[in-house]
MARBATOR-282420 format. One record per atom (N, C-alpha, C): z, y, x. Coordinates in pm, whole numbers, plus 50000, padded with zeros to 5 digits. Example, Ala and Ser with C-alpha at 12.3 -4.5 7.8 and 13.67 -1.06 7.14 Angstrom:
REM MARBATOR-282420
507804943151319 507804955051230 507804967051320 507084977551285 507144989451367 507875000351290 
REM end
This chain:
REM MARBATOR-282420
257356173333109 258806173833090 259206163032989 260266155633023 260706145232931 261376151532811 261356143832702 261986148632579 263476150532599 264096141232677 265536142132702 265886154832778 265066157832885 265306169832963 265086182332880 264046182032795 263756193532709 264936196432615 265466185532557 266616187132467 267806192832543 268006187532667 269136192232748 269006207132781 267796211132824 267566225332857 267656234132733 267166228932620 267246236532495 268696238732456 269516228332476 270946229732444 271596240332532 271246239932663 271816249932755 271376264032718 270096265132677 269576278232634 270336283432514 270536274532416 271276278432295 272706282232330 273326273932420 274706276632458 274826290032528 273876292632622 273876305332693 273696316932595 272766315132503 272496325532403 273716328232318 274436317332282 275626318732198 276686327232268 276966323632398 277986331132471 277546345532498 276266347332523 275746360832545 275906369332420 275606363232305 275756370532179 277206373832152 278086364432187 279516367032167 279976378832250 279496379132376 279886390132464 279356403432410 278086403232364 277496415432309 278246419732183 278556409732098 279236412731971 280596419031997 281336413332092 282656418432120 282616432232183 281466436032241 281366449232304 280986460032204 280696456332079 280386466331978 281626474631946 281386487031909 282496495731869 282166501631732 283156507631671 282996513431538 281996524931541 281156525431438 280206536331421 280336541731278 279836553731250 279876558831112 279166549531014 278046543831058 277296535030969 278086522430936 278816517031035 279646505231009 280776508330912 281336520230925 282406524230833 281946523230688 280706527430663 280196527230526 279746513430481 279686503930575 279386490130538 280636482430495 281796487630529 283036480830494 283236480530343 283646468930292 284016468030151 285386474430131 285516482630029 286776489630005 287546482129896 288626475929937 289366466629854 290546473629789 290756471229659 291916476729589 292356466829482 293666465729464 294216456129369 294116460829225 294126451329133 294076454428990 295296448928916 295466435728913 296546430228831 296876416028876 298106411828845 298576398128866 298856392128729 298416379928707 298606373528577 300086371328548 300466370828421 301876369028385 302496356328444 301686345728460 302226333328517 302236333628670 301766344628730 301796346128874 300806337728950 299806332228882 298876323028949 297536329328984 297216340728925 295896346628947 296016361528979 295206365929074 295126380129110 293706384829085 293596396629029 292296403029016 292296415829098 291226417629173 291096429529257 289646434129254 289396445729309 288046451129311 287566453729453 286256453129472 285636456829599 284526466929569 284596478329635 283546488429625 282676487729750 281386486029730 280416486229839 279466498029818 279126504729927 278296516729918 276876514029965 275946519929892 274536519529926 274146533429977 273876534430106 273586547430167 272326553530108 271296545330088 270036550530036 270186555729894 270926548229812 271156552629674 272236563329665 273006564929775 274046575229784 275136573329680 275506560729655 276576558029559 277196544429586 278346542229523 279056529629540 278986521029415 279256508329435 279256498529326 280526490229338 281326489829231 282586482329235 282526470529140 282886458729189 282946446729108 284326440329120 284636431929022 285936425329016 285836411129071 286946406829133 287056393529191 288416387729154 288516374629155 289796368129127 290156358429238 291436356329254 291976346829351 293056338529281 293056325629304 294166317029261 295176316629374 296406320429344 297416321429450 297746307729508 297886307029642 298346294529703 299796292029666 300196279629671 301566275929632 302586282029725 302266282429855 303216287929951 302466292430074 303066301430147 302486305730274 303296299830388 302666298330502 303356292430616 303316302130733 304496305230786 304556313630904 304306328230876 304516336330975 304286350730964 302896354231014 302336364330953 301016369130996 301196377031124 300416373631225 300486380731352 299086385131394 298716397031345 297426403031380 296246394031349 296376385531249 295246376831212 294766380631074 293486378231051 292916380530920 292216367730876 293016357830843 292486345130794 293176341830664 292486335130576 293076331630447 292576317930404 293426310630333 293046297430284 292716297830136 292566309730082 292266311129940 290776313229919 290316310229800 288916311929765 288806323129664 287956332929694 287736344229605 286506341629519 286596345229391 285496343129297 285106356629236 283836360429246 283366372629183 283236370329033 283846379228953 283846377228808 283056387728732 282616398528799 281696408128735 280596411528832 279396413728780 278276417728865 277386428028797 277876434128688 277096444228617 277036457028700 275966464728681 275836477328753 276836487328695 277656492928782 278696502028737 280056497428789 281086504628750 282436502028800 283336496428690 284056485628724 285066480128634 286446482928692 287376486728607 288726490028654 289716488828539 290986491428569 292016491328466 292236477828402 292266467128483 292356453528431 293726450628371 293716443728256 294946438928193 294736424428150 295726416028181 295676402128135 296096401627988 295316394127909 295546393127765 295836378727726 296236376827601 296486363427550 295186355327548 295326342327551 294156333727543 293356333027672 294056335227784 293406334327915 292206343827926 292406356227876 291356366327879 291856378827950 290916387427985 291246400128048 290546411427975 291136423327983 290516435527933 290346445228048 289356454128039 289116463628147 288216474928097 288186485728174 287316497128145 285996495228217 284906496528142 283556495828200 282656505128120 281916513528192 281046523428129 281806531628025 283056535228060 283916543927978 284256537727842 284246524527833 284646517627711 285526505727748 286226500327647 287096488627669 286286475827646 286326467327746 285636454427742 286656443227757 286316431527705 287146419727723 286276407927761 286846398727840 286096387227887 287066375827917 286506363827937 287316352827987 287836356628125 288876349928170 289446353028300 288446350628413 287416342628383 286346340128479 285276350928478 285386360328384 284396370828369 283306367428270 283266355228221 282236351028127 282566355927986 281546355927902 281686360027761 282216374327749 281736383127838 282166397127833 281626403827707 282466412127645 282106418627520 282696432627516 281876442327474 282376456027455 283196456627328 284436461227339 285356461527226 285376475327161 285436485927242 285486499427187 284106505527183 283926515027094 282676522627086 283026536927046 283696543727139 284266556927113 283366567527175 282846576427094 281946586927143 282636595127252 281966596827363 282556604127476 283316595227571 283636582827528 284266573127616 285766574727630 286366565527704 287806565527730 288036563927880 289216568027925 289536566828068 290656556928093 291446553727992 292536544128003 292536535527879 292826522727893 292966513827779 294076503827804 294936501427703 296036491827718 296376485627583 296396472227581 296846464927463 298366463927469 299036465627356 300496464927351 300986450927385 302216449427434 302736436327472 302736426127359 302896430727234 302886421327122 301476418527070 300476425027131 299096422427092 298676428226959 299416438026907 299106443726776 298416457326782 298566464226895 298056477926903 297286480027034 296496490627033 295706494327150 295816509327169 296116513727290 296136527927320 295026531227419 294556543427411 293526547727504 293596562727525 293036567327638 292946581527669 291526586227642 291396597427571 290096602327528 290096617527531 288996623627579 288896638127587 288636644227449 289406654727418 289326661427289 288946676027310 287966680727236 287526694727245 288486703527165 289066713627235 290016722527168 289596737127184 289266741427305 288946755427331 287486758627293 287266771127258 285936775827221 285186780827345 283916777327356 283086781927467 282406795127430 281836801727530 281116814227505 279926811927413 279256800727428 278106797727344 278516795927199 279676789727179 280166787927041 280606801326982 281126810127068 281596823127020 280416832526993 279366831227075 278196839827060 276936831027051 276696824726939 275546815626926 274196822426942 274156835926934 272896843026951 272546844927099 273406839527190 273146840327334 273046826127391 272036818527347 271966804327385 271736801827533 271276811827607 271006809827749 272076815627840 273136820627784 274196826127868 274926814927941 275336817828063 276126808228141 277526813528168 277826825328115 279116831528140 280246824728065 281416824628126 282616819628061 283706830328073 284526831527970 285566841827964 286926835127977 287786840828062 289126835328083 290166846228062 291226842727995 292316852127971 293606847828038 293556836828115 294786831728176 294406823928302 295416819828378 295176812028499 294896797328465 294666789628570 294286775528561 292926773928494 292056783728515 290686782728463 289846773328550 290396769728665 289766759328746 290866751628818 290576739028854 291596730528912 290936720629008 291366720729132 290876712029240 289366713229262 288536707629172 287086708329196 286276710429069 286906714928961 286146717228837 286756728828758 285906735428680 286356746228594 286776740828458 287656747928393 288116744128260 286926744028164 286776733228086 285626731927996 286006731127849 287296733227819 287726733027680 288126719327629 287976708827714 288366695227675 289706691527738 290506683727664 291816679127712 291946664227684 292496657027782 292676642627766 293926639827683 293736632927570 294856629527482 295006614427471 296176610127428 296456595827407 296326592627258 295586581927231 295386577027094 295936562727085 296316558626963 296636544626940 295996539926809 295706527126805 295086521326686 295496506726674 295196500726561 295516486626541 294566477826621 295086466426663 294316457126746 294616442926699 293576434726696 293776420726658 292716412126723 293126403926817 292256393826880 290896399426921 290926410226997 289686415727048 288956424926953 289616429326846 289026438726751 289896451126741 289256462826753 289976475526746 289606482526616 290626487726548 290386494926423 289636507826450 288826511926354 288076524526366 288956536726344 290126534726286 291056545826262 292066546526376 292116558126440 293016559926553 293836572626535 295036572626591 295956583926581 296076590926716 295806604026717 295986612326836 297446616626841 298206611426939 299636614626943 299896628127008 298836635127053 298956648327114 298076658327038 297876656026913 296916663626832 297116678726842 295996685726873 295986700326868 296526707626989 297056700527089 297696707327201 296766708227321 296946718527402 296106720927520 296766714927644 297106702027633 297746695027742 296986682127771 297246676627890 296536664727933 297466652927962 297056641327920 297586628627967 296416618827970 296146612528082 296796614028212 296706628428264 297616631628356 297676645028411 296386648428486 295946660828472 294776665528545 295216670328684 294396667928787 293126660628780 293206646328831 294396641828876 294456629128949 295296618428882 295776620928761 296566610828691 295706599228646 296356587928621 295646575928579 296446567728481 296176554728479 296806545828382 298316545228400 298816548528519 300256548328542 300996558828460 300256568528402 300886579328325 301226575528182 300836563728137 301116559827998 301466545027993 302556541727922 303046527927916 303556524527776 303386512127738 303966506927615 305436503327638 306246504527533 307576498527537 307406483427528 308446475927563 308346461227565 308056455427427 308526462027320 308296456827185 307026462227121 306296471127193 305046476327142 305186486527031 306376492027011 306596501626904 306706516026952 306706517927083 306796531427140 305796532727254 305386545227278 304496548427389 305196558827476 305346555827603 305866565427700 304666571727773 304666584927782 303556591227852 304026603527930 303326606128040 303636617428129 302766629328091 303386640928079 302616652928045 303366665328091 302616675128139 303206688228167 302776697328053 303686699627959 303336706927838 303476721927860 302586726527948 302466740727979 300986743827993 300636756427977 299226760427989 299156773728063 297956776828116 297726789728179 298636792528296 299166804828303 299996808828416 301266800528425 301826796728310 303046788428312 302766775128379 301576769528354 301196757028419 301026759228570 300376770228606 300086773028747 301346774928830 302426779128766 303656782228839 304676770928839 304426760128767 305446749928748 304956735928780 305856727528832 305576713228851 306336704728748 306936711228651 307826704028559 307056695628456 306606684028500 306066674328405 307216666128351 307066661128230 308126653328167 307586640028117 308516631228090 308206618228031 308556619027882 307536617127798 307706617927654 307636603927593 308296602327479 308246589527408 307806592127265 306796584727223 306226585927089 306556573227012 307096574726892 307496563426807 306386560726705 305786548726713 304686545426622 305156544426477 306416541126454 306896538926318 307026551726238 307336563026305 307516575526230 306696587226285 305966584826395 305116595326450 305866606426522 307136604226555 307956614526619 307856613326772 307676624926837 307656625626983 308896632827032 309536627427136 310706634027194 310566634627346 311186644727405 311156646527550 312226637727612 311806627027676 312736617227730 313446622327855 312846631827926 313436636828051 313806651528042 314116656127922 314506670027903 315696673227994 315616684228069 316676688128161 316396684328305 315406675728328 314956672728464 313786682128494 313896690128599 313036701928611 311806700528700 311696689628777 310526687928862 309556677928803 308726671928888 307806661528843 308596649428793 308226644228677 308696631228629 307456622928601 307296611728672 306056604128667 306326589128675 305286581128659 305286566728683 306366558928605 306386559928472 307356552028396 307026537028403 308056528728422 307876514128427 309016507728349 308676500728241 309666494428154 310066480928212 311366477528204 311846464628256 311276453128174 311216441128232 310636429628161 311296426728025 312596429128013 313276426427885 313306438627794 312796449927842 312716461927759 313996469727746 315056465727816 316336472627801 316476484827892 315576486127988 315676497028084 314296502628114 314276514628167 313036520728216 313356528228344 312456527528440 312596535128564 311386544328576 311556555028651 310446564228678 310756572328803 309756579128856 309936587628973 310206601928927 311146608428993 311566621728947 311896630729065 311416643229058 311766653429156 312706663329089 313656668529167 314716676729109 314296691229087 313456696829178 313226711329178 311856714929123 311846724029028 310606729028972 309886737629076 308576735429089 307786743329181 307636737329319 308326726329348 308276720229480 307566706829469 306266706629498 305476694629476 305766683529576 306406686629688 306726676529789 308226673829795 308926676429686 310356673629678 310606658629694 311826654929725 312196640829734 311916633929600 311146623129604 310886615129485 312026605129467 312786606729360 313926598029332 313506586929235 314276576129232 314096565929129 315176568129023 314746572228905 315666573928793 315616561528704 316756557628652 316846546128562 317566550328434 317026545928321 317676547928192 317936534328129 319186532228090 319606519628027 319726522127877 318846515727796 318846517927652 320066511727583 320716502227650 321856495527586 323086504427581 323206513827675 324376522727675 323986537427688 322656540127677 322156553927685 322616561127812 322566553727923 322996559328051 321796561928141 321776573728204 320736577228300 321366579228437 320726573428541 321316574228674 320226575628780 320526583228882 319656584528999 320016573329096 319146563329105 319436551829190 319376555329339 318646565729376 318446569129517 319186581829558 320256584629490 321026596729519 321476597229664 321836585429720 322316584929858 321246579629955 320006579429910 318906574429992 318146586430049 318026587230182 317506599230247 315996598630272 315236593330178 313786593130190 313166594730052 311866597130050 311156599029925 310366586429890 310356582729762 309776570129716 308336572329671 307456562329698 306046563529662 305686556229534 306126543829518 305786535929400 306916526329368 306956521729242 308056513329195 307546502129106 308266490829108 307926479529022 309176470929003 309296464428886 310416455428858 310136441528913 311196434328949 311066420028975 310836413028841 310376400628843 310036393628719 311266391228632 312456390228693 313666387928614 314406400828580 313886412328626 314496425128595 315786428028669 316126420028768 317386422028840 317196430528966 315946432329005 315666440029126 314536450129100 314506460229183 313426469929183 312846470429323 311536469329334 310866470729463 310166484329468 310236490729583 309556503529597 308966504929736 307986513629749 307406516629879 307786530829919 307876532830048 308126546230101 307646546730245 307446558930294 307116560930434 308376559630517 308306551130620 309466549030706 308996549030852 309346559630923 309006561331065 307516558531090 306686565931017 305236565931035 304566552830995 305186545330906 304566533730843 304966533630696 304236525930614 304596524430473 305136510330452 306386509530403 307046496630390 307586494430248 307916481730220 308526478030092 310036477230109 310736482830012 312186481930006 312586475829872 313836471229866 314326464229748 315686469929706 315866471429576 317176474929522 317636463229435 318796457829465 319416447729378 320416454829288 320156454629159 321016461929066 322366455029053 323456462529070 324786456629052 325096454528904 326106446428871 326466444128730 326726457128654 327386466528721 327586479928666 326686489328747 325616493928684 324606501328759 325166513928822 326166520028759 326766532128815 327446529428949 327696516828982 328356513429107 327366511629222 326126515129202 325116512929304 325436520829431 325156514729546 325396521229675 324326516729773 324406521729895 323426518229997 323406503230023 324516496430003 324556481930028 323646474229933 323216480629824 322306474129730 320836475429772 320586482529882 319216484729930 318926475230048 317666470730055 317246462230166 315796465030200 315506465830329 314126467130372 313486453430373 312396451830299 311746438830285 310736436430397 309916446430428 308876444830529 309096454130646 308536450530760 308656458830879 307506455730973 306836466031023 305726464031115 304826476231119 303896476231210 302976487531225 301796486031131 302046488931005 301036488430900 301486497230785 300616499230689 300946506330566 300786496830448 301846494530375 301746488130244 301406499430147 300126500830115 299676512730043 299496510629894 299946499429842 299886497329698 300516484129659 301266484329549 301806471929493 300936468029375 300336456129383 299456451229277 300286444929165 301326437429202 302176430729104 303176421829174 303986415029094 305016406229150 304956392529084 305416382529159 305646369329104 307136366329126 307556354129097 308986350829109 309476352429252 308636349029350 309106349029489 308296357929582 307316365029528 306446372829617 306016385929553 305526394729637 304946407429594 303506407729643 302586410929554 301186411929590 300876426529620 300346429129740 300166442929785 298786444629848 298396457229864 297286460529953 297906466130080 297296462830194 297856466630323 296746470330419 296996480630499 296016484830600 296756488730727 295986491130831 296516497430952 295406505831012 295676512531121 294676521731177 293396514731219 293456501631240 292286494131283 291616486231171 292246485131054 291706476630948 291866483530812 290786483530736 290836488730599 291676479330512 292026483930394 292936476530306 292396462830268 293286453130267 293026439830212 294236436130126 294096425330049 295176420929961 296016410430032 297336412030026 298266402830090 299336398329991 299886386830018 301076381829948 302266383430042 303326389829994 304536391930074 305646382930020 306216374930108 307366366730071 308596375630060 309196376029942 310306385329920 311496382430011 311776369830033 312966366130110 312816369530258 311626367230314 311456368830459 310666381230498 309926387030404 309086398530437 307796394830509 307506381830521 306286377530590 305066379530500 303926382030565 302676384830494 301736372730502 301016370530393 299986360230390 298726366530335 297636366930414 296416373730369 295726366030257 295316373330155 294616367330042 293136370930042 292776382230100 291366386030112 291036389130257 289806386530294 289316389330430 287906395130418 287776405030331 286476410530296 285706415630417 286416421830511 285726428330624 285906421130757 286366408830751 286646401230873 285416399830963 284256397130904 283056394930985 282686407231066 282966418931012 282676431331087 283716433531196 284996432131161 286046434731258 286046424631372 285686412231343 285656401931447 284666405331558 283676413531528 282646417031625 282866430631689 284026436431665 284306449731719 285306449031834 285076457331933 286056459532037 286876471731996 288196470031987 289056480831936 290026485532043 290406497932029 291336503932123 292776501132087 293636501932187 295066499732168 295696511632097 296666508732011 297436519131943 298856518531996 299346529832041 300646530432107 301556540432035 302816536932027 303816545631966 304676551732077 304736564932080 305556571832180 306516581532111 307666583532170 308636593332121 308646605032219 308446617032165 308336629132246 309496638532213 310046644932315 311126654732291 310496668032251 310996673932142 310476686632092 311226698332155 310746710432125 311366722332185 312796724432137 313136718832020 314516720131972 315306707231996 314866699332094 315596687532142 315656676132041 314686675631950 314596664331858 313586654231913 313526642531849 312576632131888 311446631531785 310216632331834 309026632331749 308196619831779 307876612131675 307036600331694 305576604431701 304886599831804 303476603331825 302676590531844 301616589031762 300676578031783 299656582131888 299366573131980 298296575232078 297306563732063 296056567232037 295016557132017 294056558032134 293856546632201 293046546232322 291636541032293 290646545032373 289286539832355 289236524832380 288306517832314 288076503732348 287716502532496 288126491532559 287836489332701 288396500632787 289556505532747 290206516532817 290456513032964 290126522433052 290326520733196 291256531733244 292506528533279 293456539033320 293056546233448 292066540733519 291616547433641 290666559033611 290166559633487 289266570333448 290046581733383 289366593033366 289946604133291 289156606033162 289866608033052 289246608332920 289466621732852 288456625932777 288636637132685 289626632832577 290406642332525 291506639032435 291496648432315 291836642932198 291866650632074 293276651032017 293756663031987 294996664631911 294636664731763 295156655031689 294896654231545 296026661031469 295656670531381 296636677931301 296556673131156 297656668131104 297666662330970 297736672930860 297156669630744 297196678630629 298446676630547 298396681430425 299536679630333 300046692730274 300976699830341 301456696930476 302416685130485 302836679630369 303836668930374 303226655430337 302306650730422 301766637330408 301866630330543 302176617430546 302526610830672 301346607930762 301596608230891 300656602530988 301126588231011 300806579930914 301256566030915 300126557230966 300186544330934 299116535130974 297996535130869 297626546930821 296576547930720 295216545130781 294286541130695 292916538630740 292006548230665 291426557730737 290566567830677 289106564330703 288266566730602 286846564330619 286126576830670 286886587230699 286296599230759 287056602730886 288366605330871 289206608130988 289676594731046 288726587131094 289016573631140 289326573731289 290566570431322 290996571131461 290256561231551 289966549431498 289256539531578 287836544231610 287216551531514 285886557131539 285956568131646 287006576331640 287166586531743 287336579931880 288156569431885 288396562432011 287106555832060 286306550631966 285046544132003 284066553932065 284266566932041 283446577232103 284066582332233 284986574032288 285616576632418 286566588432419 287246590432308 288296600532304 289656593632288 290626598232364 292016594632335 292466603432220 293126597632122 293586605232004 295106606232007 295616618331991 297056620931987 297396625531845 298186617631774 298486620531633 299996621731613 300536633931619 301996635731609 302496635631465 303696630631446 304426631831320 305306644231329 304646655731322 305326668531340 306256671531223 306986682531236 307886686831130 307126687930998 307736683030891 307106683830761 306506670830714 306676660030790 306106647230749 307216637730703 306966630430592 307986621230540 308176609230631 309316602630615 309596590430691 310666592130797 311156604630814 312166607330916 313356614930858 313586612930731 314686619730664 314216631930586 314976635430483 314586646230394 314476659630466 315406662430558 315386675430625 314116677030710 313766666730785 312546667530868 311336670430780 311286664330663 310176666230571 310146680430516 311306686030486 311366699130420 311246710830517 311406708230646 311436719230742 310106726630756 309046721430698 307746728030707 307636739830611 308296738930496 308166749330394 308656762730446 307816772930427 308086786730469 308126788230621 307706777630692 307696778130838 306406771830891 305296774530822 304026768030853 303626769631000 303776781531053 303316783931189 304406783831293 305586778531258 306726778731347 306926765831424 307986758231386 308346746331461 307256735731461 306496735031352 305416725131347 304396727531457 304066740231485 303136743231593 303746739431728 305036741931744 305706737831868 305676722631882 305836715631770 305786700931774 304426696031819 303366702331769 302016698731812 301856700631963 302276712332009 302096715632151 302976706832239 304166703332192 305016694132268 304336680732285 303696676132178 303026663132183 301856663232280 300976673132268 299786673132354 300166676332498 301176684532520 301606687532658 302166675032725 302896667132648 303476654932703 302396644632738 301476642432645 300426632532669 299466637232778 299266650232788 298336655732888 298826653333031 300096650033047 300626647133180 300216633333231 299736624933141 299336611533182 298106612433271 298006604233372 296946605733473 295536603533420 295376596633308 294036593833256 293566604133154 294346614433128 293956625233037 293356636633117 292136640533080 291466651733146 291906664733077 292776672133141 293326684233081 292256694733053 291136693833122 290076703733102 289206700332982 289456688932917 288636684732804 289536679932690 290276689232632 291166686232520 290726694132398 290546687332285 290156693832161 291236692832056 291086700531950 292066700931841 291316700231709 291706690831621 290986688431496 291966686831381 291526689731258 292396687631143 291796692831014 292386688630901 291896692530769 293036697330681 292716706530587 293686711830491 294786719330568 296066715130556 297066721530641 296746718830788 296156707330816 295696704630952 294626714330994 293756718530899 292766728830927 293416742230951 294466745330874 295266757330900 295836756631042 296366744831079 296956743231212 295936746131321 294696741731299 293626744531396 293426759531409 293326766531295 293126781131299 294306788031366 295516783331336 296706789531394 296756787131546 296506774731585 296546771431727 295426778531804 294316781531737 293216788631803 293676802331855 294716807831793 295206820931836 296416820531926 297026808631944 298266808032022 298276796832125 297146790032146 297176777732228 297256780132377 297076792432421 297236795532562 296276787932653 295066785432606 294056779132690 294126763932698 294976757832618 295106743132623 293846736032575 293176741832475 292086734732408 290736740732445 289746731832454 288386736032486 287516737032362 287956730932252 287176731432128 288086728932009 287626733631891 288366731831766 287416727231656 287956719331561 287246716231436 288246717431321 287916725931224 288766727731106 287986724130980 288536714930901 287916711030773 288786716230659 288186724430572 288876729830454 290276735030487 290346742830593 291616748330637 291906761930578 293176765730579 293616778930532 293566788630649 292796799430632 292616809130740 293376822130716 293366826930593 294066839430558 294986836630440 296276836630465 297246832730362 297286842630246 296936855230269 296916864830159 295776861730062 294556860130115 293446857230025 293586843329965 294196834030039 294466820629985 295366821629863 296396830029871 297346831429761 296656836329634 295646844929648 294996850929532 293766843329483 293426832229549 292256824529505 292556809829480 293676804729526 294046790829498 294476789629352 294626777229302 294916775529159 296346770929131 296876761729209 298226756729186 299226766129254 299666776229180 300486786629239 301866781829282 302346770829219 303656765829260 303656762229408 302526756929456 302416753029596 302546765229687 301776775629656 301796787629740 303166794629733 303736795229613 305026801929599 306116795029680 306126781629673 307196774329742 306986774529893 305806770929937 305586769030081 305426782130156 304926792530090 304736805230159 305906814730136 306766811330041 307916819930014 307666830629911 306616828629828 306306838429725 305086846729761 304916857829690 303736866229711 303926875629831 302846882629867 302886891329985 303076906029949 303246909229820 303466923229782 304916926129742 305776916029752 307186918429724 307776927529831 308926933529803 309506943529893 309806937830031 310276925430035 310506918730163 309426908130180 308406911230258 307266902330273 307666890030353 307426878030300 307766865730373 307066865330508 307746859730607 307226859130742 305936851030749 305706842430650 304486834230646 303246842930655 303266854530587 302076863030580 301886871730704 302886872230788 302776880730907 302726872031033 303836866031067 303936858131190 303126845231186 302946839531066 302316826331055 300936826730989 300296838330988 298986839530926 297896839231034 297026828931036 296036827731143 295156840131162 294816847031052 293916858531065 294546869631149 295866869931155 296536880231234 296426877831384 295896866131422 295706863031564 294226862831601 293416869131518 291966869131540 291586875031676 292366884531723 292036890831852 292186881131968 292926870131948 293156860432055 292116849232054 291286848531951 290286837731942 289246839132053 289026828332128 288026828632236 287466814732266 287686805232177 287336791232203 286326786132100 285336778232140 284366772732044 285046766031925 284476768431807 285096762831686 284026758931585 284216747231525 283366742631415 284176743531287 283576749431184 284216751231055 283486742830951 284236734730877 283676726830768 284376730930639 283596734030535 284216737630408 283266734030293 283856732230175 283106727230060 283226736829942 282106738829872 282056748629763 283026745429649 283246732529621 284056728729506 285516726529541 285926731429656 287336730729693 288036742929637 288746741229526 289446752429464 290906753229506 291406742829573 292766743429627 292776752329752 291826749929842 291626758729958 290206764029947 290016775329881 288666779929844 287746782529962 286456782429931 285386783430030 285506795730119 286006806630064 286086819030143 286926817230269 287866807730268 288696805530387 287846801330507 286926791930483 286046787630591 285026798030629 284496805030527 283486815330554 284066826430642 285306830430613 285926841130690 286116836930836 286566824430856 286806819730992 285506819031072 284466813831008 283176812731077 282596826531108 282696835531012 282146848931033 282876856131145 284186854331151 284956860331259 284456855231394 284316841831405 283876836031532 282486841131570 281586841931473 280236846731501 280256861231549 281006869831479 281036883931515 281686886331650 282566877131690 283206878331821 282366872031931 281236866031895 280376859831994 280886846432044 281746840031965 282286826932002 281326816031956 281056806532041 280226795232002 280846788731878 280076787631769 280636782831643 279566776631556 280006768431462 279096761531370 279776760631235 278976761831127 279506761030991 278786749730917 279546739630874 279026728630794 279576730130654 278686731430556 279086734030417 278486723530325 279326718530232 278846709030131 278986715629993 277876719029929 277956725829798 278406716929684 278366703529702 278686694329593 279936686129620 280806690829711 282046683629741 283246692729718 284396686329691 285636693629673 286436694029803 287736691129793 288606691629911 288256680530010 287666669829958 287276658530041 285756656930038 285236648630128 283816645230128 283696630930078 283086629129961 283116616229893 281776609029890 280686616129897 279366609829883 278936603730016 278336591730013 278006584630137 277166592530236 276056598330191 275206605430287 275876618230337 276676624630253 277456636030301 278456631530406 279056619830381 280016614530477 279376611730612 278176606130610 277476603430736 277086616330807 276636626330730 276316639230792 277556645230855 278686644430785 279956649530837 280266643030971 280166629530976 280476622431100 279526626331213 278246627031183 277276629931289 277466643931346 277716653731258 277936667331307 279276668531380 280266661431332 281596661331394 281486656931540 280836645531563 280746640231699 279716647631783 278696652831719 277726661031793 278416673331850 279286679531769 280006691331816 280956687831930 281696676931916 282626672932021 281896669532149 280796662132137 280026658532256 279486670932327 279106680832248 278536693032304 279586701732372 280766702332311 281776711832360 282816705732453 282966692432450 283896686032543 283166679232659 281826678832651 281006673932762 281506660832822 281406649732746 281836636732803 281096633632932 281796627733025 281166624233152 280216612533133 279166611733215 278176600933201 278796587133205 279826584833287 280386571433298 281256567633179 281436577133086 282206574032966 281306571632846 280016574032860 279126572932746 278676558532726 
REM end
């Protein structure tokens, strides 16, 4: 063979191999293992000059069963060109600035082209490149929040303080006892028991990377937390613009009073005299997320009007220090707000909210007289089938955000304020997504039993063939008031469900935000009513399509979605062939007496079940009351550390199914709370989830 011919044949072989690999690559679909290979991107901060962004990427090691988060920086491009149209390309260069083992977070830009951040529960500072990193704090027990004041003179931090006495301290002659004594409620919360420690805010002097050893506890002696337990963070505490005051969020209640109330307030502490005052006294619901204007003359925060209603409309409240005026900016706005940020000049406020099953950015232009604000001052900045799930910061002409959709995990984008166009800044997972075949996502409007219009997402399998018939899953959302938007879940992943040859039907039933306040509120005290009809309307409508196999329809969901599964198991009239419930509510009476946040149960269920007029929730809408109708295979998943929906809920449902002779399975995680967070637990969850569906919905051979 001649050398020329050999080279020619070798080239053809390589070319053939290349195209073959491309075809194979494009035929790949999402798997549980691929989900855990995705880098999880989240924003940190934008530099004051608007030229640099810092963000984090968490990568998981399945064998080590843990994640590792490092920080990265991007220099912003001068301008973006054109609108993003389903592309994930970027012209920016990302630089990794930390590589130490452990997680870095809470980044703040400091003077001298430096940054500060939390690492190993202490405050660290480094060059903006990550070099010359140095531990600044050395506080026993560590800190969870750290912030240098705007004038660079002071440093505040959150630190756990021991206040309550333990049994061992009370009875030192019983060193091996494990018992704990409680005299009030809130002895446990979400996934942990009360341990006698409370997170307090401290401040101390700061000078060029040096923190004084003397610190002042501005919450000394009280049994309250800031940040709020268990999910509060750095957003709960802010400096005033001049660095002389600290604003912090706290619910100053304990025990049963705490369990029955959502009334958190915004407090202000004056460093000059040590006086604390209630800044939101008279506002009775949640008051959270204080954000001071760039010039320090105003402050905005999120506020709910009604005590005890955790899903109340989130309003934007503004206080003007120049005239001591407080105003509800969203009084005439018929949606609930998620997050808020000032423009760099303080003339506008940007916020995110759920809008028709997506998360979008909106803008408020403040009028010269703020009291004259009206709907004409509001503008929708972005629009599209995606979720803007976080605002990282703003520059003069753009907003830096994290954005996802049902097919793509979050990445960092730059949004042009004037046009609403997106420019991708990170493409962390592009190499994985480029090799995946993904299913189409369709938006349908369905007529409900009360003649309303319900938005329903339909997710199709990759390589969908309308000539075939497919098994179909009805997805029931939790909350109960959380949106079925373009979110990207690493467990309830719609693309993964579709990749297993299931059509997914995800309705925005009654009780979900984004369709007006009334639609959102209609779920309360009506858990098993119109929302169940909305589910059935959705699946009945989609089941009429010729490619849906009516004999192979399943129903799945978690939390309130898990409740929905249990409820539908007793009233579905033979529509479903299988069920999966994760951490669902099965018996509303026992739930009421074992859950911890009583305000939730009181509001949504209508109070207790021993009052003279028993709320209909406990009778007509209680899944256990339909136990005699259960006859369909069901998988129950529940976690020991779930104190919001306690373990007994899942145990009761599984035991009922077993005693009735119904095909059933119980998956339990002793080390997880309401969610499944550990990598290997997550993989086990996915494998058992699909094993159960494959077993009970019997996919046809030509669909495998």
